[in-house]
KETIKE-333173 format. One record per residue (C-alpha): residue in three letters; x, y, z; residue number from 0. Coordinates in nm, 4 decimals, decimal comma. Layout:
# KETIKE-333173
r res ALA | east X | north Y | up Z | n NUM
...
//
This chain:
# KETIKE-333173
r res MET | east -10,9581 | north -2,8822 | up 3,8463 | n 0
r res PRO | east -10,8850 | north -2,6399 | up 3,5626 | n 1
r res VAL | east -11,1662 | north -2,4243 | up 3,4291 | n 2
r res THR | east -11,2913 | north -2,5423 | up 3,0916 | n 3
r res GLU | east -11,2980 | north -2,3021 | up 2,8009 | n 4
r res GLU | east -11,6776 | north -2,3296 | up 2,7932 | n 5
r res ARG | east -11,7114 | north -2,2429 | up 3,1641 | n 6
r res GLN | east -11,4697 | north -1,9517 | up 3,1239 | n 7
r res HIS | east -11,6901 | north -1,8228 | up 2,8413 | n 8
r res LEU | east -11,9952 | north -1,8524 | up 3,0694 | n 9
r res TYR | east -11,8104 | north -1,6523 | up 3,3376 | n 10
r res TYR | east -11,7400 | north -1,3768 | up 3,0853 | n 11
r res GLU | east -12,1042 | north -1,3736 | up 2,9768 | n 12
r res LEU | east -12,2167 | north -1,3456 | up 3,3398 | n 13
r res ILE | east -11,9704 | north -1,0628 | up 3,4035 | n 14
r res ASP | east -12,0986 | north -0,8831 | up 3,0942 | n 15
r res SER | east -12,4580 | north -0,9321 | up 3,2123 | n 16
r res LEU | east -12,3674 | north -0,7805 | up 3,5502 | n 17
r res LEU | east -12,2021 | north -0,4845 | up 3,3807 | n 18
r res GLN | east -12,5033 | north -0,4270 | up 3,1526 | n 19
r res CYS | east -12,7878 | north -0,4817 | up 3,3988 | n 20
r res PRO | east -12,9724 | north -0,1876 | up 3,5575 | n 21
r res ASN | east -12,8359 | north -0,0695 | up 3,8909 | n 22
r res GLY | east -12,9776 | north -0,2812 | up 4,1734 | n 23
r res LYS | east -13,0620 | north -0,5802 | up 3,9540 | n 24
r res GLU | east -12,7259 | north -0,7546 | up 4,0136 | n 25
r res PRO | east -12,8664 | north -0,9956 | up 4,2760 | n 26
r res GLU | east -13,1272 | north -1,1128 | up 4,0257 | n 27
r res VAL | east -12,8612 | north -1,1727 | up 3,7598 | n 28
r res LEU | east -12,6504 | north -1,3690 | up 4,0082 | n 29
r res GLU | east -12,9511 | north -1,5663 | up 4,1316 | n 30
r res ALA | east -13,0313 | north -1,6682 | up 3,7732 | n 31
r res ASN | east -12,6744 | north -1,7967 | up 3,7342 | n 32
r res VAL | east -12,6149 | north -1,9523 | up 4,0758 | n 33
r res GLU | east -12,4479 | north -2,2580 | up 3,9167 | n 34
r res LEU | east -12,1606 | north -2,0319 | up 3,8032 | n 35
r res ILE | east -12,0910 | north -1,8751 | up 4,1421 | n 36
r res ASP | east -11,7642 | north -2,0183 | up 4,2696 | n 37
r res GLY | east -11,4060 | north -1,9234 | up 4,3418 | n 38
r res ASP | east -11,3133 | north -1,9408 | up 3,9742 | n 39
r res LEU | east -11,5794 | north -1,6806 | up 3,8925 | n 40
r res VAL | east -11,4330 | north -1,4552 | up 4,1622 | n 41
r res ASN | east -11,0839 | north -1,5012 | up 4,0133 | n 42
r res THR | east -11,2144 | north -1,4251 | up 3,6649 | n 43
r res MET | east -11,3891 | north -1,1110 | up 3,7925 | n 44
r res MET | east -11,0641 | north -0,9937 | up 3,9520 | n 45
r res GLN | east -10,8732 | north -1,0560 | up 3,6269 | n 46
r res VAL | east -11,1297 | north -0,8582 | up 3,4281 | n 47
r res ALA | east -11,1256 | north -0,5819 | up 3,6917 | n 48
r res SER | east -10,7463 | north -0,5654 | up 3,6652 | n 49
r res GLY | east -10,7735 | north -0,5331 | up 3,2877 | n 50
r res PHE | east -11,0316 | north -0,2570 | up 3,3273 | n 51
r res ALA | east -10,8060 | north -0,0689 | up 3,5690 | n 52
r res HIS | east -10,5144 | north -0,0881 | up 3,3258 | n 53
r res GLN | east -10,7412 | north 0,0443 | up 3,0478 | n 54
r res GLY | east -10,8589 | north 0,3362 | up 3,2612 | n 55
r res ASN | east -11,2069 | north 0,1982 | up 3,3293 | n 56
r res GLU | east -11,1946 | north 0,2708 | up 3,7036 | n 57
r res ASP | east -11,5712 | north 0,2482 | up 3,7547 | n 58
r res GLY | east -11,5939 | north -0,0936 | up 3,5916 | n 59
r res ALA | east -11,2937 | north -0,2168 | up 3,7897 | n 60
r res ARG | east -11,4378 | north -0,0929 | up 4,1219 | n 61
r res PHE | east -11,7754 | north -0,2469 | up 4,0448 | n 62
r res LEU | east -11,6289 | north -0,5894 | up 3,9683 | n 63
r res VAL | east -11,4004 | north -0,5827 | up 4,2719 | n 64
r res PHE | east -11,7031 | north -0,4994 | up 4,4897 | n 65
r res ILE | east -11,9090 | north -0,7867 | up 4,3451 | n 66
r res ALA | east -11,6133 | north -1,0275 | up 4,3675 | n 67
r res ARG | east -11,5583 | north -0,9323 | up 4,7319 | n 68
r res GLU | east -11,9244 | north -0,9850 | up 4,8180 | n 69
r res LEU | east -11,9252 | north -1,3241 | up 4,6465 | n 70
r res SER | east -11,6007 | north -1,4169 | up 4,8234 | n 71
r res ILE | east -11,7631 | north -1,3431 | up 5,1574 | n 72
r res GLN | east -12,0702 | north -1,5506 | up 5,0681 | n 73
r res LEU | east -11,8494 | north -1,8383 | up 4,9530 | n 74
r res GLY | east -11,6378 | north -1,8234 | up 5,2681 | n 75
r res LEU | east -11,3268 | north -1,7251 | up 5,0715 | n 76
r res TYR | east -11,2869 | north -1,3820 | up 5,2312 | n 77
r res PRO | east -11,1809 | north -1,3544 | up 5,5957 | n 78
r res ASP | east -11,4378 | north -1,2227 | up 5,8386 | n 79
r res LEU | east -11,2375 | north -0,9362 | up 5,9824 | n 80
r res SER | east -11,4849 | north -0,8912 | up 6,2677 | n 81
r res GLN | east -11,3621 | north -1,2245 | up 6,4090 | n 82
r res ILE | east -10,9968 | north -1,1190 | up 6,4165 | n 83
r res SER | east -10,8571 | north -0,9933 | up 6,7461 | n 84
r res THR | east -10,7630 | north -0,6283 | up 6,7548 | n 85
r res GLU | east -10,5201 | north -0,6727 | up 7,0450 | n 86
r res PRO | east -10,1672 | north -0,5583 | up 6,9714 | n 87
r res VAL | east -9,9407 | north -0,8482 | up 6,8817 | n 88
r res SER | east -9,7039 | north -0,7677 | up 7,1683 | n 89
r res GLU | east -9,9709 | north -0,8331 | up 7,4327 | n 90
r res GLY | east -9,9339 | north -1,1699 | up 7,5945 | n 91
r res ILE | east -9,5745 | north -1,2106 | up 7,4773 | n 92
r res SER | east -9,3302 | north -1,2088 | up 7,7636 | n 93
r res GLU | east -9,0004 | north -1,0334 | up 7,7168 | n 94
r res LYS | east -8,6794 | north -1,2321 | up 7,7415 | n 95
r res GLU | east -8,4742 | north -1,1518 | up 8,0460 | n 96
//
């Protein structure tokens, strides 16, 4: 389902609130806007972060990528790398004779 213009505007407002809030208050801002936390918010954050990076705002870009990653993990959209096997791919594969 495509994101409505109104919801997109709400995402931008939430992102702005996160950028403006005092350090450490981000969880409170997110908690107050829990109805907006979804995969589309994560995508919007990544788009804004990309724009920041292109404009030279590295700190803003890093911050948004960090928040987007954390939300992705909470939403189950980010792979849990601790569950992935670290065995080399070649193990268990028999060679052709």
